[in-house]
N, C-alpha and C positions, 0 to 999 in steps of 0.2 A: 584466551582460554586454551586449553593444551590440545595440542592434535597433534595425531603419528600417521604418516601416509605409508601405505607397507608397497611391496613391493611392487602390487597387483596395478598400483597409484589410488587406490580407495583411502580415502583420508576420514579416521575413526578420530571422537572428542573420548577425556573421559572423565567417568561421572561416578562422584562417593554415592552411593544409598547404606547408611549407619556404618558398617568397619568395613564392606565389602568395596573392590573399589573394582570399574568393570569400563568398556569400549565403548563403545555405539555410535553409530552414523549420525545418528542427529545431535546438531549442536545447541541446542536451550539446556540452561541450568548444567554448563559442564563448566571445570574444573581450572582456574586461572594456569596454575603452574604441576609440574607432578613431584607431588608428593616426597619430603627428603627421604634418601638412603634405599629407593624404586632404581632399579632403570625400567625403561621400554624391550622387551624383545616380542623376535614377531614366533607363533607358530610355522612351520616351514610347510609342512601341507596345505593349513587353510589360508594363509596368511593375515589372520590374526594375531593383532597384537592383544598381550598381556604384561603383568606387570611382576615384575620379578626382584625379590630385596635383595641388597647389597650384601 
């Protein structure tokens, strides 16, 4: 399952619901890989990861 550890040390897991990708602290039903054509960037203020198209 795809996970991302932010600068604060919190681990987030990537999920998909419909056409929406989102990160959550829950690992259940997380995606196995990062979708092709995307990279993970981190919100500097909150530390929350988000997907960005390349």
